[in-house]
C-alpha positions as CSV (number, residue, x, y, z in Angstrom):
1,M,-28.2,2.1,65.0
2,P,-28.9,0.7,61.5
3,R,-26.9,2.0,58.6
4,V,-28.8,4.2,56.2
5,I,-28.3,4.8,52.5
6,A,-29.9,8.0,51.2
7,C,-29.6,9.1,47.7
8,L,-30.7,12.7,46.6
9,V,-32.4,12.2,43.3
10,L,-31.8,15.7,42.1
11,G,-28.0,15.2,41.6
12,T,-26.4,14.6,45.0
13,A,-25.7,11.1,46.2
14,L,-25.3,10.3,49.9
15,C,-24.3,6.8,51.0
16,A,-23.2,4.6,53.8
17,A,-21.0,1.5,53.7
18,D,-22.7,-1.7,52.8
19,A,-24.1,-3.7,55.7
20,A,-26.7,-6.4,56.2
21,D,-29.1,-4.0,58.1
22,V,-28.8,-1.1,55.6
23,K,-32.0,0.8,55.0
24,R,-32.2,2.5,51.6
25,F,-34.2,5.4,50.3
26,C,-34.0,8.5,48.2
27,F,-34.3,12.2,49.2
28,L,-36.3,14.4,46.8
29,Y,-35.3,17.9,47.8
30,T,-36.7,21.1,46.3
31,V,-36.1,24.7,47.4
32,N,-36.8,28.3,46.2
33,N,-39.8,27.3,44.1
34,A,-40.6,31.0,44.3
35,G,-44.3,30.7,43.7
36,Y,-43.9,28.9,40.3
37,V,-46.7,26.6,39.2
38,D,-45.6,26.3,35.6
39,V,-42.1,26.2,34.2
40,C,-39.9,29.2,35.0
41,G,-39.7,32.2,32.6
42,C,-35.9,32.4,32.6
43,K,-35.0,33.9,29.2
44,T,-31.4,32.7,29.4
45,K,-32.2,29.0,29.9
46,K,-32.7,26.8,26.9
47,V,-34.3,24.1,29.1
48,K,-37.0,25.7,31.3
49,Q,-36.9,24.5,34.9
50,G,-39.7,23.8,37.3
51,S,-43.4,23.0,36.8
52,L,-45.4,21.2,39.5
53,A,-46.6,18.9,36.8
54,R,-43.1,17.8,35.9
55,R,-42.3,17.2,39.5
56,S,-45.5,15.2,40.0
57,T,-44.6,13.0,37.1
58,L,-41.2,12.2,38.6
59,V,-42.8,11.4,41.9
60,K,-45.4,9.1,40.3
61,E,-42.7,7.3,38.3
62,L,-40.6,6.6,41.5
63,R,-43.7,5.5,43.4
64,A,-44.8,3.2,40.5
65,E,-41.3,1.6,40.5
66,G,-41.6,0.9,44.2
67,K,-38.6,3.0,45.2
68,P,-38.8,4.4,48.7
69,F,-38.2,8.2,48.9
70,L,-38.7,11.2,51.2
71,L,-40.0,14.3,49.6
72,V,-39.0,17.6,51.4
73,D,-38.8,21.3,50.6
74,G,-36.2,23.7,51.9
75,G,-38.3,26.8,51.9
76,S,-39.3,29.9,49.9
77,C,-41.7,27.8,47.8
78,L,-44.9,29.8,48.0
79,F,-44.0,33.3,46.8
80,D,-41.4,35.2,44.7
81,L,-38.0,35.7,46.1
82,D,-37.6,39.4,45.1
83,G,-38.9,40.7,48.4
84,R,-41.1,43.3,46.8
85,T,-44.1,44.2,48.8
86,P,-47.1,43.1,46.7
87,K,-49.8,45.6,45.9
88,E,-53.2,45.0,47.6
89,A,-54.8,44.0,44.3
90,E,-52.1,41.3,43.8
91,R,-52.6,39.5,47.1
92,P,-55.7,37.4,46.2
93,Q,-53.9,35.9,43.1
94,L,-50.7,35.3,44.9
95,L,-52.6,33.6,47.7
96,A,-54.6,31.5,45.3
97,K,-51.4,30.3,43.6
98,A,-49.9,29.5,47.0
99,F,-52.9,27.3,47.8
100,V,-52.4,25.5,44.5
101,I,-48.8,24.8,45.4
102,V,-49.8,23.5,48.9
103,E,-52.4,21.2,47.4
104,S,-49.9,20.0,44.8
105,Y,-47.5,19.2,47.6
106,N,-50.2,17.4,49.5
107,R,-50.9,15.2,46.5
108,M,-47.3,14.5,45.8
109,G,-46.7,13.5,49.4
110,Y,-44.3,16.1,50.8
111,K,-43.3,15.3,54.4
112,A,-41.9,18.7,55.5
113,L,-41.5,22.3,54.4
114,A,-38.9,24.5,56.1
115,M,-40.1,28.0,56.4
116,G,-38.2,30.3,54.0
117,T,-38.0,34.0,54.1
118,S,-40.3,34.6,51.1
119,D,-42.9,32.2,52.5
120,L,-43.8,35.1,54.8
121,L,-44.4,37.6,52.0
122,L,-48.1,37.9,52.6
123,G,-47.8,37.9,56.3
124,L,-47.6,35.3,59.1
125,D,-51.4,35.0,59.4
126,E,-51.6,33.9,55.7
127,L,-48.7,31.5,56.1
128,R,-50.5,29.9,59.1
129,T,-53.6,29.6,57.0
130,L,-51.7,27.9,54.2
131,G,-50.0,25.6,56.8
132,A,-53.5,24.6,58.1
133,A,-54.3,23.4,54.5
134,A,-51.1,21.4,54.3
135,S,-50.9,17.7,55.1
136,F,-47.2,18.2,55.9
137,P,-45.8,20.4,58.7
138,I,-44.1,23.7,58.2
139,I,-41.1,23.6,60.5
140,C,-38.6,26.2,61.8
141,A,-36.5,25.8,65.0
142,N,-35.5,29.5,65.3
143,F,-38.6,31.6,64.5
144,F,-40.3,33.0,67.5
145,G,-43.6,34.8,68.0
146,P,-44.2,38.0,70.0
147,D,-44.8,35.7,73.1
148,G,-41.3,34.2,72.7
149,A,-42.6,30.8,71.8
150,L,-41.8,29.0,68.5
151,V,-44.3,29.8,65.8
152,F,-43.9,26.4,64.0
153,P,-42.6,23.0,65.2
154,P,-38.8,22.9,65.2
155,W,-38.6,19.5,63.7
156,S,-40.6,16.6,62.4
157,I,-40.1,12.8,62.0
158,A,-40.8,10.9,58.8
159,E,-40.2,7.4,57.6
160,A,-38.7,6.1,54.4
161,G,-37.4,2.7,53.5
162,G,-37.8,1.5,57.1
163,A,-35.7,4.4,58.4
164,R,-36.9,7.1,60.8
165,I,-35.6,10.5,59.8
166,G,-35.5,13.6,62.0
167,I,-35.9,16.7,59.9
168,V,-34.9,20.1,61.5
169,G,-36.1,23.4,59.9
170,L,-33.9,26.5,60.1
171,V,-34.2,30.0,58.6
172,M,-31.3,32.5,58.3
173,G,-30.5,34.4,61.5
174,T,-29.8,37.5,59.5
175,M,-33.3,38.0,58.2
176,G,-33.8,41.8,57.8
177,S,-35.6,43.5,60.7
178,Y,-37.4,45.8,58.3
179,Y,-38.9,43.0,56.3
180,L,-39.7,41.0,59.4
181,G,-41.4,44.0,60.9
182,K,-43.7,44.2,57.8
183,V,-44.6,40.5,57.5
184,A,-44.5,39.3,61.1
185,P,-44.6,42.2,63.6
186,G,-43.2,41.3,67.0
187,C,-41.6,38.1,65.8
188,T,-37.9,37.4,66.1
189,V,-35.4,35.1,64.5
190,G,-33.0,33.2,66.8
191,N,-29.5,31.8,66.2
192,P,-29.9,28.9,63.9
193,I,-26.8,27.0,65.3
194,E,-28.1,27.2,68.8
195,A,-31.6,26.2,67.7
196,A,-30.2,23.2,65.7
197,G,-28.3,22.0,68.8
198,K,-31.5,22.0,70.9
199,A,-33.4,20.2,68.1
200,V,-30.7,17.5,67.8
201,A,-30.9,16.9,71.6
202,E,-34.6,16.4,71.4
203,L,-34.3,14.0,68.4
204,K,-31.5,11.8,69.8
205,G,-32.6,8.3,70.4
206,K,-35.8,8.8,68.4
207,V,-34.5,8.5,64.8
208,D,-31.9,6.7,62.7
209,L,-30.8,9.9,60.8
210,I,-31.0,13.6,61.4
211,V,-31.1,16.1,58.5
212,A,-31.4,19.9,58.4
213,L,-33.5,21.8,55.9
214,S,-31.5,24.9,56.4
215,H,-32.8,28.1,54.7
216,C,-29.6,29.8,55.9
217,R,-26.7,31.5,54.4
218,K,-23.7,29.5,53.3
219,E,-21.5,30.7,56.2
220,E,-24.2,29.8,58.7
221,N,-24.4,26.3,57.2
222,E,-20.7,25.9,57.4
223,A,-20.8,26.8,61.0
224,L,-23.7,24.5,61.6
225,A,-21.7,21.6,60.1
226,R,-18.9,22.2,62.6
227,A,-21.1,22.7,65.6
228,A,-23.6,19.9,65.1
229,P,-21.9,16.8,63.7
230,E,-25.0,14.7,64.7
231,I,-26.7,16.3,61.7
232,S,-25.7,13.9,58.9
233,I,-27.0,16.0,56.0
234,I,-27.5,19.8,55.7
235,F,-29.6,20.7,52.7
236,D,-28.2,24.1,51.7
237,P,-30.2,26.3,49.3
238,N,-26.9,28.0,48.2
239,V,-25.5,24.7,46.7
240,N,-26.1,23.7,43.0
241,Y,-26.9,20.0,43.6
242,G,-26.6,19.3,40.0
243,S,-22.8,19.6,40.2
244,H,-21.9,18.4,43.7
245,S,-21.6,15.0,45.3
246,L,-21.7,14.4,49.1
247,F,-20.9,11.2,50.8
248,M,-22.2,10.2,54.3
249,T,-20.8,7.4,56.4
250,D,-21.6,6.4,60.0
């Protein structure tokens, strides 16, 4: 298997030892966008984060420089994270903003979105409608419909810098049953570690690198790292990537 160097642009560097057949690319990873189109309204921050326009500018600059990258989202990008049930009068505006986000992701060239808990805020039918408008797959390996079948593909494969990357989507196994009953009646959430193991078995031999977009709790991701060493990178929404460095070797 060729060695792969993957650098996470937003702070975290992941690298393999030098070799003649090294394939190099960057990950651009976003998570918990929370329905923001413009910069965030955080009163405590001197530098306001976010804005699809800022993100698009970064993507255009990297593309103009000819740097290979893989753009992925770890979930909860479409709606607010507070879990509040929106009023009926709010739904059209929230849905319209979500379509703007999806179209922006299409234009930026996102390759995968892991389903996050808040992405279900307006209901599963609306999320499916948004997914149909996306040029990238919504993935989740442990979210099942009333019929017991997976609602979304468990994984996808993308290419960057000549490498084939298997991307597994996971959502927290502890999603509240009350919330789930409101947004996706009859659906269930399976064990993310077991689901990841099945996805890894399906991806083996098809890709150079397996990563997980895990919208799970920290302890679940720690257990995942122990149980599935074949997953080279676990993108964890609980980590501040601006202050951590991870290193990958094969």
